[in-house]
C-alpha positions in Angstrom: 11.7 -8.3 52.1 8.8 -10.0 50.6 8.7 -13.5 48.5 7.2 -11.7 45.9 9.6 -8.9 45.5 12.3 -12.0 45.3 10.4 -14.0 43.2 10.1 -10.1 40.7 13.3 -9.0 40.6 15.3 -12.6 39.8 12.5 -12.7 36.8 14.0 -9.0 35.7 17.2 -10.2 36.1 16.7 -13.5 34.5 15.2 -11.3 31.7 18.3 -8.8 31.8 20.9 -12.1 31.6 18.9 -13.2 28.0 18.8 -10.1 27.0 22.2 -10.3 26.7 22.8 -13.8 26.0 20.7 -13.5 23.2 20.3 -10.2 21.8 23.4 -8.4 22.5 25.6 -10.6 20.1 23.9 -9.0 17.3 25.4 -5.7 17.5 29.2 -7.3 17.4 27.6 -10.2 14.4 28.5 -7.9 11.6 32.1 -7.5 13.0 32.3 -11.3 13.2 31.4 -12.5 10.3 33.8 -10.5 8.1 36.9 -11.5 10.4 37.5 -8.0 12.1 37.6 -9.2 15.4 37.9 -12.5 16.4 34.6 -14.3 18.4 36.0 -14.0 21.8 37.6 -10.3 21.2 33.9 -9.3 20.6 32.2 -11.0 23.0 34.2 -9.0 25.5 34.0 -5.9 24.1 31.0 -6.0 23.8 30.5 -7.8 27.3 32.4 -4.3 28.1 30.2 -1.8 26.4 27.0 -3.0 27.1 27.8 -1.9 31.1 29.0 1.0 30.1 26.2 1.8 28.0 23.7 0.9 30.5 25.7 3.0 32.8 26.8 6.2 30.8 23.7 6.9 29.0 21.2 6.3 31.9 23.1 9.0 33.9 22.4 11.5 31.0 19.0 10.8 29.4 17.1 8.0 30.9 13.7 8.8 28.2 13.6 5.3 26.9 13.2 4.0 31.1 10.8 6.6 31.3 8.4 5.3 28.2 8.6 1.6 29.5 7.5 2.5 33.1 5.1 4.6 31.8 3.4 2.4 29.6 1.1 0.2 31.4 -0.8 0.6 34.8 -1.1 -3.0 36.7 -4.1 -2.7 38.5 -5.3 -4.6 41.6 -5.1 -5.2 44.9 -1.7 -5.3 47.4 -0.3 -8.4 45.3 -2.1 -8.4 41.9 0.8 -6.4 40.2 3.3 -8.6 41.2 1.5 -11.4 40.2 1.5 -9.9 37.1 4.7 -8.5 36.7 5.5 -11.8 37.2 3.5 -13.7 34.9 5.0 -11.2 31.8 8.6 -12.0 32.6 8.1 -15.3 32.8 6.3 -15.3 29.2 9.3 -13.0 28.1 12.2 -15.6 29.4 9.9 -19.0 28.3 9.6 -17.2 24.3 13.5 -15.7 24.2 14.9 -19.0 25.3 12.8 -20.8 22.9 13.8 -18.2 19.8 17.6 -18.4 20.9 17.5 -22.6 21.0 16.4 -22.3 17.3 18.5 -19.4 16.3 15.9 -17.0 15.2 17.2 -13.6 16.4 13.7 -12.6 18.2 13.6 -9.0 19.4 13.9 -9.0 23.4 12.4 -5.9 23.1 9.4 -6.6 21.2 9.3 -9.3 23.6 9.4 -6.7 26.7 6.5 -4.7 25.5 4.7 -7.7 24.7 4.6 -9.0 28.0 4.0 -6.5 30.3 0.9 -5.4 27.5 -0.5 -8.6 28.2 -0.3 -9.4 31.2 -2.2 -5.3 32.0 -5.0 -6.4 29.6 -5.3 -9.6 31.8 -5.4 -7.1 34.6 -7.1 -4.4 33.6 -8.1 -4.3 30.3 -7.4 -1.4 27.9 -7.4 1.5 29.7 -4.8 -0.4 31.3 -2.1 0.0 28.2 -0.8 4.2 28.0 -1.7 4.6 24.1 0.2 7.6 23.8 3.5 5.6 25.5 2.9 2.8 23.1 2.7 4.3 20.0 6.6 5.4 20.4 6.6 1.1 19.7 4.9 1.1 16.6 7.3 4.7 15.5 10.2 2.9 16.9 9.7 -0.2 14.7 8.8 2.0 11.2 12.1 4.2 11.9 14.5 1.4 12.9 12.9 -0.4 8.9 13.4 3.0 7.8 16.7 3.9 8.9 18.2 0.4 9.0 17.2 -1.2 5.5 17.7 2.7 3.8 20.7 3.7 5.9 22.8 0.6 5.4 21.4 0.6 1.3 22.5 4.2 0.8 25.9 3.6 3.3 26.9 0.7 1.1 26.4 2.8 -2.4 28.2 5.6 -0.7 30.7 3.5 -0.1 31.2 1.9 -3.7 31.4 5.3 -5.1 34.1 6.9 -2.7 36.2 4.5 -2.5 36.3 3.3 -6.6 39.7 3.8 -7.6 41.3 3.1 -3.9 43.6 0.2 -4.0 41.7 -2.9 -1.9 44.5 -3.2 0.5 44.3 0.1 1.7 40.5 0.7 2.0 40.3 -2.9 4.3 42.4 -0.9 6.6 40.7 1.6 6.8 36.9 -0.4 7.0 38.6 -3.1 9.2 39.7 -0.1 12.0 35.6 1.6 10.9 34.1 -1.3 11.4 36.1 -2.2 14.9 34.8 1.2 16.2 31.6 0.8 15.1 30.8 -2.6 16.4 32.2 -0.9 19.6 29.2 2.0 18.9 26.5 -0.5 18.4 27.6 -2.7 21.5 27.4 0.5 23.7 24.0 2.1 22.3 22.4 -2.0 22.7 23.5 -1.1 26.2 22.1 2.4 25.9 18.4 1.2 24.5 18.5 -2.3 26.3 19.5 -1.9 29.2 17.5 1.0 30.5 13.6 -0.8 29.0 14.4 -3.7 31.4 15.6 -0.9 33.8 12.3 0.5 33.8 10.7 -2.7 34.1 12.6 -3.5 37.1 11.7 0.6 38.7 8.1 -0.7 38.2 9.0 -3.9 40.6 10.2 -1.8 43.5 7.1 0.6 42.9 4.3 -2.1 43.3 6.8 -3.5 46.3 6.4 0.2 47.7 10.2 0.6 47.6 10.3 3.8 45.3 7.9 6.2 44.7 7.5 7.9 41.6 8.9 11.6 41.4 6.2 14.7 39.9 6.8 14.0 36.5 5.1 10.2 37.2 8.2 9.2 36.5 11.6 7.9 38.8 14.7 8.9 39.4 17.2 5.4 39.1 19.4 4.4 41.8 23.1 4.0 40.8 23.0 0.9 42.5 19.6 -0.4 40.1 22.5 0.8 36.7 25.4 -1.2 38.0 23.0 -4.5 38.9 21.7 -4.2 35.9 24.7 -3.1 34.0 26.3 -6.4 35.6 24.1 -8.9 34.7 23.7 -7.9 30.8 27.5 -8.2 30.7 27.2 -11.5 32.0 23.9 -12.7 29.8 26.2 -12.1 26.5 30.1 -13.3 28.3 28.1 -17.0 28.5 26.2 -16.9 24.8 25.7 -15.4 21.2 27.5 -17.7 18.5 24.0 -18.8 17.5 22.8 -15.4 17.0 26.0 -14.4 15.8 25.8 -16.9 12.9 22.3 -16.3 11.8 22.8 -12.2 11.5 26.0 -11.9 10.5 27.1 -15.3 8.6 23.6 -16.9 7.0 21.5 -13.7 6.2 24.2 -11.9 4.1 28.0 -12.7 3.1 29.1 -9.7 4.0 32.3 -7.7 3.0 34.3 -5.4 5.1 33.1 -2.4 3.5 29.1 -4.0 3.7 29.8 -4.2 7.3 30.7 -1.2 8.2 28.3 0.4 6.5 25.4 -1.8 8.1 27.2 -1.2 12.0 27.4 2.7 11.3 23.7 3.4 9.9 22.7 1.1 13.2 24.5 2.7 14.8 23.6 6.0 14.1 19.4 4.9 14.1 20.0 3.7 18.1 21.8 6.6 19.2 19.3 9.2 18.0 16.6 6.3 19.5 18.2 6.5 22.2 18.3 10.4 22.6 14.5 11.6 22.1 13.5 8.5 24.0 12.2 5.9 21.5 12.6 2.4 22.4 13.6 0.6 19.5 14.2 -2.9 19.0 18.3 -3.6 18.6 18.0 -6.6 16.9 15.3 -5.0 14.2 17.4 -2.3 13.8 20.8 -4.6 13.0 19.7 -6.6 10.7 17.0 -4.3 8.7 20.6 -2.4 7.7 22.4 -6.0 7.1 19.3 -6.3 4.9 20.0 -2.9 3.1 23.6 -3.4 2.7 23.0 -6.6 1.2 19.9 -5.5 -1.5 22.4 -2.9 -2.6 24.9 -5.0 -4.2 22.4 -6.7 -5.8 18.8 -8.2 -4.5 19.7 -12.0 -5.1 22.7 -11.6 -2.5 20.3 -11.4 0.0 19.5 -15.1 1.9 15.3 -14.4 1.9 15.1 -17.4 3.3 16.3 -16.2 6.4 14.9 -13.4 6.4 11.2 -14.4 5.7 11.9 -16.7 9.6 13.1 -13.4 11.5 10.2 -11.0 10.1 7.6 -14.1 11.2 9.8 -14.3 14.1 9.0 -10.3 14.9 5.7 -10.4 13.4 4.6 -13.4 16.1 6.8 -11.7 18.9 3.7 -9.0 20.0 0.8 -11.2 19.9 2.7 -14.5 21.0 4.7 -13.3 23.5 1.6 -11.0 25.3 -0.9 -14.0 24.6 1.6 -16.0 27.0 1.7 -13.3 29.1 -2.0 -12.9 29.1 -2.7 -16.6 30.1 0.5 -16.5 32.6 -1.4 -13.8 34.6 -4.9 -15.1 34.7 -3.1 -18.3 35.6 -0.9 -17.0 38.2 -3.6 -14.9 39.4 -6.0 -17.7 39.8 -3.1 -20.0 41.8 -1.6 -17.4 44.2 
């Protein structure tokens, strides 16, 4: 086993771990903030369902992993692609841990895409990026914004009308069960979306180390052991962190009632499911937080803490150039050193 494979393999698993640590808590943030689920129970549920989402969804539909594995081409000699991947993964970890430290729910999906794109540009220029596949990222950004915010706003308004004459204790019992189930769906679909993204990068690592080959369509047949390994690492990451992100997303941005938490979870789950089935890589963070914004705005615009929203949006905007530039520079540096 080569040193390059060990280094890039460890870095891939490190990025998956950081994703579980910093990104997976978004799925359960609202259920914790509305006290539907205690933090420890919610995190345990997220661990189990992240694992299941990565494993089960990949068996039925690996379109997201295919999109990621086709997005860039690392060119060069025998070692250059491995160096570029290592630089990209290193940059993603640096960016993500920094965002976690400041409690900002930056998108791991965008960090991943920015990192591998920056490294590909450093190695082969613009023609190393498959713009047809990259366009799906922009589509996903638009979809997650529109469906997240619009869905959260619309579902919350609809629920307000439907439950106008239902007594509060009965309504809260319904929303407690409904939000627990929709939070579980979000955790499962987070694994389905983000787990596949990182499996796509893991398969690129194996490919550039000569362990797997592309199939006739140019993609990969993902082995069972890769699914299990990535699932376990993501679940482990979720189990050891998360409260900073839960606080930022579920508590600081909008003060939610149970029906609002249910509305946000339901609309984000629908968006994530549709995106996964069509192979569109969307940000689970982006989807969930825009849904919460929409729910908050459905009551009144001032109920949303737009200062927190501004910080999040700024982090999303900076992720592509910021993480991409770090990856570009790290690739140039690693290539020079190694």
